[in-house]
Backbone as numpy.savetxt, mean C-alpha at the origin, in Angstrom:
# Nx Ny Nz CAx CAy CAz Cx Cy Cz
-7.89 -9.78 -8.68 -8.76 -8.51 -8.67 -7.86 -7.28 -8.72
-8.48 -6.27 -9.35 -7.62 -5.06 -9.67 -7.71 -4.45 -8.48
-6.51 -3.78 -7.71 -6.58 -2.63 -6.80 -6.57 -1.46 -7.40
-5.67 -1.22 -8.18 -5.41 0.13 -8.66 -5.97 -0.05 -10.32
-6.90 0.42 -10.64 -6.98 0.63 -12.01 -6.52 1.71 -13.04
-5.93 2.52 -12.47 -5.25 3.48 -13.17 -4.05 2.75 -13.82
-3.23 2.04 -12.91 -2.02 1.42 -13.22 -2.08 -0.10 -13.52
-3.47 -0.57 -13.44 -3.45 -2.19 -13.59 -2.64 -2.80 -12.72
-2.79 -2.60 -11.32 -2.09 -3.52 -10.34 -3.30 -4.23 -9.55
-2.63 -5.65 -9.41 -3.86 -6.50 -8.70 -3.15 -6.77 -7.38
-4.37 -7.40 -6.59 -4.10 -7.83 -5.14 -2.93 -8.53 -5.21
-2.55 -9.59 -6.20 -1.57 -10.38 -5.94 -0.24 -9.46 -6.25
-0.23 -8.53 -7.11 1.03 -7.94 -7.23 1.39 -6.99 -5.86
0.45 -6.58 -4.98 0.45 -5.86 -3.78 0.88 -6.88 -2.96
0.54 -7.92 -2.71 0.96 -8.95 -1.97 2.46 -9.31 -2.27
2.79 -9.27 -3.67 4.20 -9.92 -4.06 5.17 -8.77 -3.43
4.67 -7.37 -3.62 5.59 -6.23 -3.15 5.74 -6.21 -1.71
4.61 -6.52 -1.12 4.63 -6.76 0.52 5.51 -7.71 0.89
5.52 -8.85 0.29 6.48 -10.12 0.53 8.05 -9.58 0.32
8.19 -8.56 -0.31 9.35 -8.16 -0.93 9.89 -6.84 0.16
9.06 -6.84 1.11 9.40 -5.47 2.08 8.73 -4.24 2.06
7.76 -4.13 1.02 7.06 -2.88 0.84 5.78 -2.91 1.67
5.64 -2.32 2.83 4.87 -2.57 4.01 3.89 -1.24 4.43
4.18 -0.38 3.47 3.13 0.81 3.66 2.81 1.14 2.20
1.33 1.99 2.36 1.01 2.22 0.91 2.13 3.11 0.36
2.70 3.95 0.97 3.95 4.62 0.17 4.96 3.78 -0.51
5.43 2.65 0.31 6.16 1.90 -0.31 5.66 1.12 -1.33
4.39 0.63 -1.41 3.73 0.14 -2.48 3.66 0.83 -3.63
3.24 2.33 -3.43 3.46 3.19 -4.55 4.76 3.29 -4.98
5.76 3.41 -4.47 7.04 3.45 -4.88 7.39 2.29 -5.68
6.91 1.00 -5.22 7.26 -0.35 -6.03 6.45 -0.41 -7.37
5.07 0.11 -7.41 4.35 -0.10 -8.73 3.61 0.94 -9.04
3.66 1.99 -8.16 2.90 3.27 -8.81 1.34 3.33 -8.23
0.91 2.25 -7.80 -0.67 2.12 -7.32 -0.83 3.11 -6.36
-1.85 3.80 -6.32 -2.19 5.04 -5.42 -1.54 6.29 -5.74
-0.82 6.39 -6.82 0.01 7.59 -7.32 -0.92 8.71 -8.12
-2.12 8.09 -8.75 -2.84 8.81 -9.64 -4.13 9.52 -9.06
-4.92 8.59 -9.14 -6.42 9.31 -8.50 -6.30 9.06 -7.18
-5.67 8.19 -6.30 -5.62 7.79 -4.94 -6.94 7.06 -4.43
-7.72 6.61 -5.39 -8.99 5.90 -4.74 -8.58 4.39 -4.56
-7.61 4.09 -4.66 -7.08 2.53 -4.06 -6.09 2.62 -2.86
-5.93 3.56 -2.36 -5.06 3.87 -1.19 -5.73 3.09 -0.17
-6.96 3.18 0.21 -7.80 2.53 1.35 -7.49 0.90 0.94
-7.69 0.52 -0.25 -7.97 -0.78 -0.36 -6.50 -1.23 -0.20
-5.55 -0.63 -0.49 -4.07 -1.13 -0.27 -3.80 -1.16 0.92
-4.30 -0.33 1.81 -4.08 -0.08 3.32 -4.90 -1.64 3.82
-5.91 -1.73 3.41 -6.60 -2.93 3.74 -6.08 -4.35 3.68
-5.34 -4.22 2.39 -4.56 -5.62 2.06 -3.41 -5.83 3.09
-2.90 -4.49 3.22 -1.58 -4.55 4.19 -1.85 -4.80 5.55
-3.13 -4.51 6.00 -3.27 -4.82 7.36 -3.99 -6.17 7.55
-4.34 -6.80 6.45 -4.64 -8.28 6.39 -3.67 -9.32 6.39
-2.14 -8.78 6.52 -1.34 -9.73 6.55 -0.64 -9.90 5.40
-0.83 -9.28 4.16 0.02 -9.16 3.00 1.50 -9.00 3.21
1.68 -8.19 4.33 3.07 -7.84 4.55 3.37 -8.55 5.81
4.48 -9.57 5.42 5.11 -10.53 6.56 5.90 -9.91 7.85
6.22 -8.53 7.08 7.43 -8.01 7.97 6.77 -6.74 8.74
5.28 -6.74 8.83 4.63 -5.34 8.99 4.87 -4.96 10.35
5.20 -5.87 11.37 5.34 -5.55 12.79 6.65 -4.74 12.91
7.58 -5.46 12.29 9.09 -4.76 12.43 9.12 -3.45 11.41
8.51 -3.56 10.49 8.54 -2.40 9.56 8.18 -1.03 10.03
7.07 -1.00 10.85 6.38 0.03 11.42 6.81 0.43 12.75
7.31 -0.54 13.69 7.59 -0.31 14.87 6.38 0.46 15.90
5.23 0.22 15.70 4.13 0.67 16.19 3.76 2.02 15.49
4.29 2.49 14.37 3.95 3.87 14.16 2.71 3.68 13.39
1.75 4.66 13.71 0.27 4.66 12.82 0.33 4.74 11.33
-0.31 3.66 10.67 -0.34 3.58 9.33 -1.38 4.63 8.65
-2.19 5.14 9.31 -3.27 6.14 8.88 -2.37 7.37 8.80
-1.20 7.87 9.41 -0.46 9.01 9.23 0.02 9.08 7.88
0.32 7.87 7.23 1.04 7.71 5.86 -0.25 7.78 4.96
-1.30 7.56 5.39 -2.57 7.60 4.44 -2.76 8.87 4.28
-2.92 9.78 5.12 -3.41 11.08 5.22 -2.17 11.67 4.45
-1.03 11.59 4.52 -0.05 11.91 3.93 -0.24 11.93 2.27
-0.52 10.77 1.90 -0.59 10.24 0.65 -2.13 11.20 -0.10
-2.98 11.25 0.92 -4.39 12.15 0.44 -3.88 13.55 0.34
-3.12 13.93 1.39 -2.77 15.26 1.18 -2.03 15.69 -0.08
-1.42 14.67 -0.68 -0.19 14.79 -1.53 -0.95 15.05 -2.94
-2.47 14.56 -2.90 -3.14 14.36 -4.07 -3.72 15.61 -4.53
């Protein structure tokens, strides 16, 4: 299923990038551009990362709120 229609990024691709260490919406955007055009997929990406798509989630954030990055992405749009 597509997560980002603007760039044709699928859930599987987000999961693959997450396995590779991209554990925040910003890191996913850097890896595949998802979330950098219209931004409508950012919440979906966040939901996927929150469901365990990122095996390194706990060590990557060190308790940092993910919604702060989501707000930064929305502000940039």
